[in-house]
N, C-alpha and C positions, 0 to 999 in steps of 0.2 A: 504493500500500500504506500509506504513512505517513498519507495523508489518511483512509482508512477507520479506521485505528487511532485517529487523533485524534478522529474523529467519535464512535466508540464510547466513548471516554473521556469526551467531553462528555455523551453520553447517560447514561452511568452516573452521572456527577456530578449531573446534573439529577435523575435518579431518586432518588439518595440524599438530596439536599436536599429533594425533594418528600416522601419518606418521613419525614424528620425533622420537617417542618412538620406533616404529618398526625398523626404520633405526638404531637407537642407539643400539638396541638389536642385530640386524644383524651384525653390525660392532663391 
């Protein structure tokens, strides 16, 4: 259970960072 939660957190983190990079490039 903890493993899945940890993986989900990492995925969300990666997505947020990716969105920030994309947003920065767009702006």
